[in-house]
N, C-alpha and C positions, 0 to 999 in steps of 0.2 A: 503496500499498498504505499509507505516513506517513498521507494524507489521513483513506485508510478507517479505520485505525486511532483517529486523531483525531476523527473526526464519532462513529464507533463508542464510545469514551472518554465525548464530550461526556454522548452517550444517556444511558450508565448511570450519569455522574452524577448527572442531573437525575433518574432513576428513584429512586438510591439516597437522593438528598435527598428526594423525596418519599415513600418507602417511610418515613423515619425522623424524617419530619413529623408533631407530634402533630396538626395542626391536616387534613392530610391526612383527606377524606372514604375510605370502606372501598372502595368500589368503586375508586379511582384507585390505592390502596395495592394493591391483587390485581394490578392491570393492571401496575403498575410490580414487581410481585412477579414475575407470570409472566414480564414480560421479562427479567429478569434470569437466573431458571432457565432458560429456554430457551435465550438465550445462555451460560451454561456448558453446557448439554448438546450443543449443535451448533453451534456457532461454531469455526471455525479460528484466529480470533483472539485465543484465551483469554490464551494467552501474552503477546503483547507487550501488549495492553489491561490484562491483570493486573501486568503491569510498569509501566505507565504511570501506572494507577490507585494503584500503592503507593509512588508516588514521593511522599516524606515531604514535599513543596510543596503535598499534598494537603490537604484535610480528613481527620480521621481517622476518620469513618464511610467517606469514599470508599476510603482506602491499606485501612481493615480490609478490605472487600469485594475490592479487589483481589488482596489476600494470600488471598482465599477464593477468588477463581477459581484462581490457582496450586496452592492446596492440592485443590482440585474437581481439576485436569489432573492433579495427580501420582496422586492415588489410584483415578482410574476412566481415564486415558487413557494411563498409564506402560507398559504392557506392548505399547502397538502406538506406543509412540515409535518413530524410530529413533535410533543412538545418538549422532550429532552432535546432534540435539535435544535428548537428553536432559543431554548436555556442557554444550551453551547453558543451560539449564535451573539445571542447578546451579552455573554461574558466577553468572549472575546471582543467585542465591539466595545466595551467600556475598558478592556485592557488597552486597548489602541488609545483611545484617550487619554487614557491613564498615561502610559509611557512608549507610546507607539510614534510620538512624534518628536522631530529637533527642537532645539528651544524657538521662540516665537520669532525671532530674528532670521533664523537660519530656514524656516521652514516655508515651502511655497505654498502660495496661497490658495492654487488650485486644489493641492494634497489637503490642505485645511476643510476647503468648500467640500471635496468629495467626501471625508469623512462626518462630517454635519449634516451630510443628507444622508448618509443610512441611518446614524441614530432618529434622525427625524423620520424617516422611512417606518421606523420600528413604534414612533412613538404611534405615528397615524394609527397604526395598526390596533395598537396595544391601549393606548390611555387614553381615560385612566380608570376604567373598569380594572386592567390586569397588568397596573404598572402605575400603584396608586402611589409610591414612593418617589417617582421619576426626580419631580422638582427637588425634594429634599437631596438626592443623591447630584444632581447638576451642583447645587449649592457645595456639596462636598467635594466636588472636583475642584474649585476652584480655588481649595484651599493647598493646591498640588504645585500651583505655581502660574506664569504670568501665561504661558501655554495653553494652557487647562482653561483658563478661565476666558481667553479669547475663544477656543474652540464652545465653548457654552454659550456665550455669547451669540456666535454662528448659529449653533441650533436652535436658539431662541426666535432669532430674528427670522431664521426660514421657515419654524414654524408658523410665527405668525404670519407669515406671509402664504404659506401653501394653505392654512386655514381661512384668512381674512380677506387677502387681497386676491388670491387667481381662485380660491376655492376648489384646490385640485382633488377633493374626495366627497364621497356622498354624503347626502347631506346630513343627514341623521350621525353618522361621524364628525363630519363638519358641526353638528351644533352640539354636539356631546364634548367635543374639545373646545368649543367656541364656551359654551358655559362655564368648564372647569376653568378654563383662562381668568374669566371676567370675577368667577366667583375666588378665585385666588389674587387677582391682581392686588390685594393692598401689599400682600408678602411680594410678587416678583418685582412692584413698583420698586418697595422697601429695598430689594437685594440688589436689583440694578443702580439704583441710586446708590448704595453703596459701595458696591465696586468702583464705580465713577469717581466720587467721593478721594475713595482709598489711594487708589491709583492714579488721580490727577495730584495728590497731597504728594505722593512719592514721585511724582516725576516733578512737581517744584520743588521740591528738596535736593535731589540729585542733578538736577538738569546744568546747574552752572557751575559744579563739582568738577576738578579734572579726575579722569582715569573713571569717570563714572557715565562717561555717555552711552552707553551701550542698555545700563539699568534704565537711564534716563528715556530711550529710545523704546525698550520692552513696556514700561509703564504707561508711555502715549499709546503705544500700540494698542493696549489693552483698552485705554481712555477712549480712543477713536471705538473700536468695537463697542464699547458699550455705547457710546452714543449713537452709533447708527442702528444697535439694536433697540433703544429708546425710540428712535424716530421711526422704526417700525412698529408700535405699540401706539405712540400718543395721536395718532392719526384716527385711530378706534375706538382705544378706551373711553372711559365716563370721563367725563370734564374733571369729576371730583378729584382722579387722581392725580389731575395733572396741576391743578390748583392748590392741592391739599397743602398744610403745612406753610400756609400764609405764603403761597406760589414759593416754596423752595426749591422746586425742579426750575421754574424760569428765571429765580436768582441766579442758581448755582450755574446756568446757559447764557447768561448774561455775563457773569464774571469771565467764564472761560473764553469770550469775544475775544479778549486782550492776550490770549497764547495763540501764538504764530500757527503751529502744528495742532491745535484742535479747534480753532475758531471755526473754520470753514463748518464742518461736522457739527458743531454747536449750531450756527447760526441757521443749517437748515432744521435741527429739532424744533426750534425756535419759531423758524416761520411755519412748519405745519402746524404748531402750537396755535398758532396766531390766527390760523387760517380755517380753524374748528369753527364750525356753525353750531346750532344748538340752541336750548333755552337761554334767553337772554338774563336769567340770573345765575345759570352756574358761569356766565363770563364774564360779569362783572369784577372778579379779580383782577383780569387782564389789564384792567385800569391802573393797576400798581408798576404798569411798567410806564406810567406818563408821572413818574416822580423823578426826584433830580439825578437821583444814583444811576437808576437804569437807563435814563437818557444818557447821562454823561457816559455811561460806559459803548452804550451804543453810537456815539458821536466821536469818542476817543479810537474806535475800532476802526470807524470809518476814514477816519483822519489818517488814521496809521496806516490801514490799506492801502489808501488814495494813493502815496506818499511812495508806497513800495509798488505799484501796480505797475509803474514805468520804468525802465534803466536804461543805460547806454547798453548800444549794440556791441558785442565782444568786436565785431570785424570792422565796425564804422563806428566809429568814437561821436562823430556828427549825427548819428539817426538813431534812434530808439526803438524798444519793443517792449512788448506788452508782456507781464509773469502771470501766466493764465491765472494760477492759483490763487493770486493774490485777488485778480479783475472776478474769478467768479463769487470768492468773501463778497466783494462789494458789491456783486447783485444779489448775493442773499440776503445780506444789509438792505439794502433798498427796498427789498421783497417785505423782510420784516418788518422796515415802517410803513410801510404800504399796506399791510395786512393790520397792522395796529391803528391804522387811520381808521378802515374799516370797522374795527371792531369798535372805534370811537362813534363814528357815526350811526355804529345799528345801536350800542347803549345811550347817548346823549339824547334826550328827549323821546325817549323810549317807556314802557311802563317800567323798567327796571330803577326808574328815579336816579339816574346818574347826571352827574354835575359837569359842565363843563372844565377842562382840568387846567389848575393854577397856571403851569407852564404849557399852555398850547401854544403861544409864541417858540419856545425853545424848539416845540416839536415841527413845527412850519418852516422854524429857519433850516434844519436839517433837509427836512423834503425839498426844500427849495436848492439847497446845495445840492441834491442829486438831478434838480431839473435844469440845473445851469452845468452840470458835466458835461467834460466834452464826450462821452460815451452816447450815442443816439438810443442805443438800447437802455441806458438808465435812465435816460429823459423817459423815454417813453413806458417804463415801468410805474412812472408818478403819475400819468394823466389819469386814470383809473380811481385814484385817491382824491387828486386837488376837485375832479368833477363831482366826488360822492360830499367833498366840503362845500364846494360854491353851492350844490344845489339843496344841502340838508338844510329843515326848516329852520333850526333851531343856530345851527354853528355858523348857515353862512349870514348870520344878523351880528355876530362877536366881533368885535373891535379889531381884534387880533386876525383874524378870516378877512374882513374888508380891507385894513392894509397889508395883507399877504397877496391879494387878491391884484392890486395894484402894481405890486412886486413882482407877481406871475404875468402881469402883461408886459413888463420889459422884458422878463426872461423869453416871453414867446416870440419878440424882434430877433432873436437869435436862434430861437430852435424851428422857425419857419423856414429860414432858409435852407435850401436844398444843398447841403454841404456831408462832406462826409462817405466820397466813394472808395471802396478799397482800393482801386485801381491808381487813385489820386493820391498827391503829395502835398494838397494846398491847404490842408486841414486837420487842426489836432485830431477830430474824430476820424480820420482816415486810418487813424493806429486802431484806435479799437475797432472799426467797421471789420479790418483783417480778421481781427479775431472774430467776430460775430456773424460775418457774410462771408460767400464761396467768390459771389464775384457781385459787379455792378447791378446785376441784373434782379439776384436777392435783394441789394441793399436799395434799390428804388420801388420793390414791391413793399419792403418792410416800409419805405418812408411813405409810398402811396396812402396806406393805411396810419399811418402814424401821422400824416398833418389832416387827416381826416378827426381823428381821435383830436388833435389840438385844436380843431376847430371848435369841435364839441364843446370842449372845455372855457377854449375862449371866448364863446355866447356865453354860457355860464358866468364866467368873472365879467363878462360886461353887463350882464343884467344886475350884478350886486355894486358896480360903480360904473354906469355909463358914460358920465360927460367926463371921468379921468381919462375912461378906454380910448373914448372920442378924441383928448385929448393928445393923446400918445399916438392915434392912426395919425392927427394932422399933422403933427409936428415929422412923424417919419416918412410922408407925402410929401412934405415941404422939404426936407431933405435931399429926399431923394430928385425931387426938379432941380433942384441948384445943384446938386453933384454932376460931374462932367460924366459922360456914359464911357466905361471902359469895358471892352471886347476882351479884355485879357488875353491868354494864348488859344489863336486861332486853330484849330486840330478838327475841325468836323469841316463838310461842306460848305459853310455859308457864305454866302457874299463877301469878296474882302472887305475889310473896314466893318463888318458887320457883328453885329453879336450873334454867338451860337447859345442854346440852352443853357448852357453853362457856365458863360459867362460872367463875372463878378457881377457887374449890372444888372443884368437880366435875373440872377438870381435872388439880389435884393429888392427891385420892383417888384416881381411873382411873389417873394415874401409879403412884402407890405402890400399887395393886393388883396392876400389871403385875410391878413390880417385887418383891413380898412372894410370888407367886405362881411367879416364875420360882427365886427363891432358896429356897424351901420345897423345889421340887420335888428340890432336889439335896443339901438337907442330910444326907437319909433314904439315900441311895447311896453317899454319900463318910463318911458319918462313924460308927462304931461305935455300937452302942445306948446303952455307958455313958457316951460324950460326949454326948451329944443335949442341946440346954437345954433340958429337960421345963420345970424351975420357972421359968423365963424365959418359955415358951411359953405354957406355962399359963395365967400372969398375961398376958400380952397377949390371950389367947382372952379372960380373966374380964372385960377392958378393952372389947375389942370387944362384947361380949356385953351388959355396962351401958350402952355407946353409945345414946343415945336420939335419933332422929331422925324429925322427918315428911318430909323431903325424899327424894322415891321413889330420884333418882339417885344419893344421896348413900348413902341404905340399899343399894343394888342393889350398891355396891361394899362396903359393909359385908358383906353374906352373901357376896360373893367372898374376902374375909379368911376369913371364918369357915372354907369350905370348905378354903382354902389350910391353915389353921390345926389342921381337923381329926386330921390323922392322929396331932399330939400329942395331942389328948384321948384315943386309943384307951390310950393309956397313965395314963391317969387318968379313968376311967369317971365320975367323980362331975359332972363337966360335960353329960355328954351330954342329961339334961332341959333346960336351961337351952337349949344347941344347937337342941333338936329345938323348942321351945316359940318361940323367937325364930324359926323358920323358919314354923313353920305360923302364926303371927301375923302373918309377912309374905306370907304366901298370901291372908288375909281382907283385905289394906289399902286403904284409900282416904282421900281428903282428909276428907272429911266424910261419912259414910253417912246420915244426916239427912235433909241437903239431896239425897240421890239424886243426887248432879249426874252428867254423863257422864263414864268414866272417859278420862284421857289415855292416851297413848300411853306416858307414863312409868311410871304406875301398872300397866298391862297386863303390860310390860317387868317390872316387877319383879315383879308374882305370879307370871309366868311362871319367873323366874330364880329365886324361891324354890320351886317345884317343881322344876327339873331341881336346884338343891342338894340337894331331900333324894333325888331319884331317885340322884344321882351317889354320895352318901353311902351309901345301901341298896346300891347296886352294889358300891362297891370294900368295903365294909366291913361285911356282911350280920351276918355273925356277931357283932361289935360290937353290934349294934343286936338282933340276937335275944332278948339278956334282957328288954328293953324293948317286945318284940313286941305283949304286951297293951294296955299302955298308950298303944303308937302305932296300933294300931289303933282302940280305943277313942275316941281324939281324933279321927281321922279320920270316922267315923259320925259324932259331935258336928259336927263340922263341918260333913257333908253335911246334917246337918238344921237346923243355925242360920241363926239370921236371916241373918246374912251368908254365904251361900249362894254356895259356889267355880262357878265356870263348870262346862261338861261338858268343857271342856280339861285345866281344873284335877283335876276329880274323876278324867278318865283319869293324870293322872301321881301322883295322889296311891294311887289304883288299881296300876301301875307299880311303885312303890315299897314296895306291901304284898305283891307278886309275888315281888319280890327278895328280901324276906325271911322268905318263907314257903317258898324253895328252902332255906332252911337247917332246916327241919324234917327232913329226909331219911327222911320217913316218907310211903310214896307213899299211903296212906288220909288220915294227917291232910292232908296237902298238898290232894288230891283232894277232901275234904273241906270243906277251906277254899275252896277255888278256887269250890267248887259254892254255897256259901255268899254269898263276894265277889260272884259272877258272877248272881243267883237274879235278879236284877228285871233285869236287862241279857237275859239267857235269857229270861224271860217275854215281856218286851217283844218281843224280836227275834221270838220264835215264834209270838207272839199270831195269831187271826186277821185281828184290825186291819191288823198290821204283812203278813201272808202276802198280804191282800189288796191292799194298796198295792204292793206289792214285785213281784208279778206281771204286773200289769198297767198300762202306762205312762200310760192315760188317768186312772186314780185315783191314780199318782204324782204327776203333776202336777199335779192338783185337790190333793192331800195336802201340798206342799211349796207349795202358792202361786204355781207358775210360770205359771198361768194365770189369775190374778187382775190385778185392776188394782189397784196400792197409789198411795194419795194420804198427803198427810201428816196429812190428818184421822185415818185409821183406822191408822196407824203403831202407836198405842199397843196398840192389842188384835191383836197380830199371833202368832195362833193359829198360820198357817204358819209362822212363824220357830220357835217353839217345836216344833212337829214337826220342822223340820230339825235342829234341835239335838238331839232322840232320835235321832233317823237315825244322826247324826254320831257321838254319844255311844255310842252299845250299837258302831256300827263298831269307833270308837274302842279300847272297852274290850278288843274282843276282839283285836284287833291288839297291844296291849300285851301281853296275856296269852297269848297264841302266841307271842309273842316274848321271854318274858321268863322265862316256867315253864320250868325244865329241871330233869332229874335229876342227881343228884350227882357229881363229876367224877372223884371217887375208885371205881373198879369196883366195891371192895368195898362201901364203905358203898352204893352203887347195890344191889347185892345185898342185902344186909342190909336195905336198905328198902324192900323189894319191887318197886325199878322194873327187875329185871330179869324177861324173859318168856320168855328163851331165849337159845338162840347160833345162828350162822350156821356153815354146814360149815367154815370158815376156825378157829373158835372165837371171833370176835367176840361179844360181847355184845350183842344184842337188848333196845333200853328200850321203856319206854311213859312218856308224859309224862300226868302230873297232869290237864291242860285238854283233853285228848282227848275226854270226852263234850262239854263244851261247844261244841268246833269242832265236830265231829258234828252237832250240835241246828244249830247253828250254819249251816250250810254251803247246803242247800237254798237257804233265802231269801238266802245271800249270793251265790250263781249265778244267783239271778234277778236279784236286782238288777243283775248286773252284764249280763245278756241284755238288761232292762228300759230301762236305761241307754241300751245300745247301738241300742236302736229310739228314742229319743230325738231320732236325728239324723234318722228317715225322714219326707218332707214331709210326711206327717198330721200327725206330732206335732210338726213344729216350727209347723205352723199352730195348733194348740191353746195356743202362747204367748202370753200377753196381751201387750199393746203397751207396758207396763212391762217386760214379762224378753224381749222379741222378738230379744234381744243375749246372752242369759244364756249359749249358748254360744259365744260369740266368746271368743278368749283376753283374759286380762287384762292391764293394761298392764304388770305386772310380770311376767309369762310372757313377753310379747313382747320385753321388754328384757332377760330373761335370753338369750332364742334369739340375738338381734339383737347379743348380745355388747357393750348402752349400760351401762355402771355405772350403777347409782343411788346420787346423792350422800347420804350418812346423816344429814346435818343436815337435809335436805328430807324424807327417811322421817320424821323423827324429828316434826318438825313437824305432819303431817298424818294426817288422822285412819285409824283401821284401812282402815275401808272406807266411802267417803265417799259410796256410795249404795245403795239398794234391790236396782241392776241389779249391784252389784260384789259385794253379799251372797251374790246367788244364782249369781253366776260364781264365787265361791269355793266356796261349798258343792260346785256340781258335781265342779269342780275335784279337790277335795280327796278327797271320796265316792269319783271314779275312781280316784284313785291309791290309796286307804286298800283299797279290795277287792282290787286286785292285791298289796297290799302283805300282807294276811293269806294270800293264798294263796302267795305268793314265800316265806313265815317258814316256813308250817306244813310243806314240805317238810323244811327240816333240822330244824324243831323236834318235829316227831310221825314223821317218818322212817319205819319200817316202818308203823307205825299208819294215815298218810297214804297210801304208795303202795299199799296193800293195800286201800283205799276201793271197793267195788264200784260197778262203771261211773265211776271219777273220769274217765278221759279222754272219753268220750261227754260228762260234766258238762261238763266243762271246755270242751268244743268247741261244745257246744250253749249255751255262752252268751258265750265270750268272743267265738268268733268269727262271733256273729250279727251280720244287719246292717254287717259290715264297711265295705259300700260306701259307705255313708253316713258311718260314723264319721271325722272330720278327722283328720289328720296329727298333729296334737299330741296327741290321745287315744288315736292308735294306739301312741304311744312308752312311757305307762307299762305297757301289756300287755308288749310287747316287752323295756321293760327288765327285769322282774319274771322274764320267760323267760329273758332274759340270764343273771342273775343265779342263778334257778334251776339253770341250768347250770354258771354257777359253781361253785354250793354241790357240783355233783356233782363236779367234774372237778379241780377247781385248792386246792391246801392253802390257808388262810387264814394270814398270818403276822402275825398281832395277838397274839402270846400267849393266846390262846385255846384251850380246848380243840379240837381237830382235829375238823371236821365230817364225819362219816361219808357214805359218797356211797348214792347210791341202788343198791339191790340189780339189779347186772346183767340177774335175771331178771324185772325190770319193764320194762325199754326197750324189749323188744318189744309190750307191752299195755299202755304207756302214754307213753311219748317220741314211739313212732314215729307214731301216730294224733294228734299233737299238731303236733309238728313237719311233717310231710310236708304235708297241708295249706297250715299257715302258710307255708311256703316256695314253695309253688306260686301262693298266690292274692299273697303280697308282690310276686314277678318280676313279676306281670301287673300289678300296682297301680303298682308303681316306674317299672316300662317304659313307662307311659303318662305319668305324671306326669313324667317326664324327657325325653319329647318333646315335652308342652307348653312344658315350659322351654325347649327347643331352640328348637323354633316359635317362640315368645316372642321372642328374640334375634333369630333372624332379622327376624321383622318390625320391632321395635325397629331393627335396621340398614338397612333397607331405607326406613323412614319416619323416620328421623333427621332430615331437614331438614326436614320438616316437622310435626315435632312438637317444634317449639322450645321450648315453655312445656309442662309436665308438671304433673300433680298432686303434690304432694309426698307425700299421704297414699296415692296412686296406687302411685308408687315403693316408699314403706316396705311396703306389703301384698304389693307382688310379691317384694321381698326376703325379707321374711317367710316367704313358701308355699315362696319356693326354699331359703329356709335349712332349714326344717320337713323339707322332703324330704329333703336334705342328711343332716339329722340322723337320720329314722327309716332312711333307707339305710345310714348308718353302723351302726345298732343293730341292721339284721338280719344284716347282714354277719358283725360282731361275734359274735351270735348264733350266724351257721354255722361260724363260724373254734372258738368257745369249744365245740361241739358236736361237732365232727369233728375238729380238729387239737390234737394233743398237740406244745407247741413244746419243744423243746432248747434251755435256754438256751447259746450259748458261753461258752468261760472267757473272763477278762477279760484284757483286755492286760497286757501289761508295762509297767512305769512310765512314765506320761505324761511323766516329765519330760525323757527319756533318745530322746522321739521328736525326728528332725532336723527343722528348720523348711522343710527343701525339702518333705518326706513330708507335712508339715502343709498346705503348700500345693495340695498335689493333690487332685482332687475324695474330701469324704468317702464316698461312694457307694462309689466303686471299691476304699477302704480294707475296707468292710465288703459282698462282694456277698450276694446271697440264698441263703441255705443252705438249699435245699428239700428234699433228700434228707434233712437232718437233723431234719426234722420226720415223725411219724409220725401215722395215725390213733387220736381214742380209739376206747375200747370202744362207745360211743354210735353215734360215726361208722362203725365196721364193720358194726352194725348196722342204720343207715340205707342205707348204699351194698349190701347184700344185695335191696334192693328198687327196681327199674327205674325206676319213677315217681319215687321220692324221688331218687336221685342226679342224675337228667337235670334236676329242678328247680332242684338242688343246683348241678351243671354249667352249666345255661342262666342262672340268677341271678348267678354269679360272674364268667363269663366275659362276659355284656352289661353288668353294672356297669362293664367297666374304659373304657368310653365314654362313660360317665356324667362330667359335669362336675365331678368332685371331688376333685381330685389325692391328698388322704389316703387315702380308701376305693380309687384306683386302686393306690395303690402300697402298700399294706395286702395288697389282695387278690392282686395279682400275685404278690408276693415269698411270702406264706405259704399262700395254698387254694389257687389254681387249679389249679397243678400237682399237690398234695396230691391234690385229688379226681381228678384226668384220670389220674393214673398206676394208680389203683385199676381203672382199666378199659381201659386200653391194652390188656390181653392180650384183651379181648373181641373179639365180631367188629362194630367199630362201622362204620355208614353212611361211604361215602367223603364224601356232603354234611356229616354230623353234623364230622369230623375237619376239610373243609374250612372249617366257619363256627367250629370253635374255633379256627383259625390265625388267618381274617380279622378276628374278634375281638377277638386280639392286636394284629392290624396298625391296627385300627381304633382302639385305645386306643391305639397309638402316634403315630398321625394327631392325636388329641385333645390328648393329655399328652406328647407327645416328647419337648416343647421344655424339661421339668424334669428333669432330671437323674437324679435318684430314680427319678420313674416310667420313665424311658428304661433306664437301666438294668434294674430289675427287668421290665418287658414285653420288651426284646431278650433276656434271659436266658430269662424264660417260651416267647418265640417259638423260640428255637434249642432247648430242650428238646422241643416238641412237634414240631419240624421233625425235629430226629434219633432220635427215639422212633419217628415215623409214615412219615415217609418212606419208606423200605425198602420198606413195606408199601401205599402210598398214593401215586400216581403225582400227582394231583391236589395234592398240594403243591407240586410243580416249576410247575406249570400257574399258583399262584396266585402264586408268585414272579416269574414271566416278566411281571406284570402292576405291578410296582411300580415308579414311573417312574423312571429312571436308572439302572437293575442293570444290571451287568457280569453279561451274560450267559456270559464267557471265566470269569469268578471264581466264578460260581455251577457252572458246569459243575465245575471244579477242586475245590469244595468238597462236590458230588456224586460227583464221584469216590471224594475219600478217605472218603467217608461209607458208599457202597456197595461199595466194595472191601475186601474182607478182609484183603487182601495188602498195603493199602496203608500206610503210617506215620502213626500218629496223630500228631495237633499235640496241644500242653498247653490244657487247658481254657481258659486264659484269652487264649492266640491263639486259640480258635475262636470267643470268644467277640467277639473283635475283628475278625474276619473277618466273622461273622456281623452283626454293628454295620450293615459297612461294605455289606454285601450289602442290607441292608434300610432304608440311610439313609434311600432318595426316600419312605417311609412317613412319616417324621418331620414334625411339623405345625410350625409356627412360631407364635412368639406374636403377638398382635397387634400387638405395637407393632416388631414384625420382618417383617410381609406385607409392605408397602411401601416398606420401604426398600432402597435401591439394594446392592448385593451390590460389596463392594471384592477385588478379587482380588490376591493379593500372591505370585509366583511364587517356587517353591522355587528355590535359588539351591545350586551341587554343593554336597557336605556338606564338611566342614571335617573332619570328625572320623571320616569312613569312606574308606576308600579307594575309589576309583568304578573299577568291572568297566571294562576296554579296550574302546572302541567300536571296530570296524573298519572302520565305516563313513566315521569320519572320521580321517585320519594324524593321527599325532602333532605331525607338522612343521607342521601347517595352523595360521594363527594366526588367534585367535578374534578381537582385540580387545576383548575383553569387559573383560581385567585392565586396559585402558589408560583404560575410561571414567571413575574417579575419581583417574586419577593426580594425583601431586601437582603435576604442571607445569599441569595443566586447572585449578590453583585460584587465581581472581584476589588 
């Protein structure tokens, strides 16, 4: 036996060394791995060999493998081992703890971890029932030395992680262990604190003594282990243990912040403790950390760490580098301060009766120090705390916070500046950014959200001190106006002599502009009219209007400031002409019109910005612009006819602004006449014979836009086809803005007086008419023809007509692909690139926007024209005969606009929009059957068939890829990207369709909000979130349109088939939404009808199939299980076939199913509560739940339940009470070595 063990161990050692040798070939490594794994699985010598290999005389990798063998035995063979074998293994493991390791500083960390895992695996199987003295034995081990103490800490930490954090054992065992830990938590915490205190004291005694460095490091290592273990318990134990003894633990942690070797772990413990929620009364002791001593320790530790966080580069004395451990500690301290602030905000002003601390100023100064730190990450950490302080009902009025709000405004002037890119060296923040971010892209993504957070907090601060905030903004703006423009180092493709996005002047103007917008948005809300700084704001606006620059980036910031300050101009109208002149001048801005140079993206964006600013002013202040309407209109007409002709998009923006102002006519005939004049050329062009021939014939359409022509560089200058595309786009965009913006007066009396009311509904609601109806009705026939023609462009014969230049014109643009795949585009790259880089991309953009805008016009016509739109003769047939033509050829990315617009069309019909706008009136119910049903019925039927085929292709592709995985080692990246793109598009279209189904049919009843979240006990928080909010199917009802659709068998069967089939498509988001919201609400409408048994069986198996695909996700599992239970309980009494389906579920308990059926079928049987029924049914169908891919080939670990500690077991008559079982003696103290 001994020789066999020795021989086997020698073979295993060689195999391990071969596996771990970097020079070993792959074949030998695999053979060695196979030998080791087969030994662990099949050999009867695992325990003796594992113990021999784990001997401390062996190399570390061999010892680790030996410990792995022992762990494997405990995890997979424990239930089959004899009692004596378990006792022997336990004794050997305890002996390894006692003397099987090297000293604490010599032993490898992975060996310590492996040894602690062995003990924890035994604890999970036997404690507390069969190993009642485990904690005492662990405590006794700590007296043997630092190495054993550290191991005990690792054991207790891993036990808490497995039981509480990761929950890697059955519920009953987890409950037994957790309750026993909780019961003994007083002694456990006292033990941990004692270990920490003793080792910290010993460490402090010897750390400075010559010759005691090793001893000091050993004590420090134990103290670190104790702190890490405390961190694993502080997160979930009762707050009483954390705050007991007048917060002794927190006091100790604060003291340790001054110890460089322990401060990081101490700060993490402190952070976890202060991040705890729970009952307010239990959190009151946290306020002790606001005393002078605690704040002093935190501040002095932060100051020391900040000084040590940066050191001189060893290779370059002029450069500096970040000391990562010090910087990480600085982050933790910042988070500790922030967590302390949240406790303050929760407690002050609450029922806990906590007063504002006396040294609040010292705390806020500390927080401000982090806010003004060079690290952008540290600045961002403080923002939520500042926001909570500034929004707090009590604290925001405290003089300290009011004073600090002003200081925060000053800090924002620096923090809003876009600086600190990792690749640059022009700002101290860059040193920290190189530690925090991998690239400039990562930093930009962070800074985008960081600035948005700053804006929120800045607005909150401005509510407290509005005048001071405005004064700060005014001074900053005046400083920028007076400062010369500094373009900095020109490294981008910007025009020579002008700024780039990262030029010093641009980043300053940009930051100041954000500041000004945030401040001005609050001043009108928080100051009375007589207190507004009108005079100062007028001087400021005049200075901005007088400011001249030829730099488009700076000028764009100037326009934003004009828009921000414009509300003040409504009090002094004399500046309005100057404002309009500045904006109109910017619309035609160019570097040098004489040279006719191509416009840069900066110039294009500036011109668009000017158009947007005019639209915004006309939208928000139309009554103020109305007196200048004639001047405005004249200027627009001059622009349209001038040499500096605006682009078609800019013309549409100006038309949009005119329509917005014309809404103030409040006279139907006058507004109609104006719109007729404004749109005369557009309607004439659109309805001309030329356009009719083009829009109704795909061949002529392709020729008209030049898609069938080969374009070369020589003939680009005379691009007639490009002009034709521009004409089409202009007509469509012009009609879109008119339909979107033309409205009747919001006041019913004004509308009636102006002639906008043509009648009243039976309920007394007015029926309005829109002045743009005539234009839309003239526009509609060719619009529908264009949609039909565009759909037919995807047929094979029309695809063949595309020239070589435009053969890929119908493919997605790169920008579209990035959006679908969720790939962010770095703005600096976008800015330095041309708008469209090629003729092909111009054509792709044309097709994309043209198709989108067609459906936007239709989508806006419903809510804008309302009755006049819904009563158009043959509207349903017209839309179906255009939008639904040639759908088999239309790609998924072109289907999305149509479905999306229909979705929003239904959204307008059934949902109230909460954007402080006039409520959109719904479509009259009498038109559901004539308009919506003919559209939605065929659409749902078609999309069901199309999506089913698409998902089958995706599933087949997945299977093929899995089968050919070994053969297809190298795969083209473009092919992978294309497959990902196609799959994501199918997923998005699926969601659009099912969202359309849901919004058409289901009226959701939003549940009441929960009680104070702060009062939720953390034991409840650890429970599954899905179980806290079960699906509330019965609360949902059908909409009126849903009831209309469910009257028609072909439509409701399409809806049911679509929704139930989608449950097994590989999209968890869709599955959860559909299962919890749609399926049952549709099915229960027809439950009472005579459904075929095959249909009922198919519904039920569809849900079970969904569980097979998505059941590993708890959210989907909960929704699908509940849906399956509802179907089974509702239909099982009438359809015995459902039982036959249940019997086919793997591993189902027939007895349990019979009991469930008996209670369901027998009217006299006592009905269990819904929660209990759900649990019972989930156990019945558990065999259908699929496993995640990462779990499918994992060997199952089975941990047996032990007799419950907290429930009295029922007496078992088969075993006399006097018969000794011998289990209690398994881990008795006398068996411990």
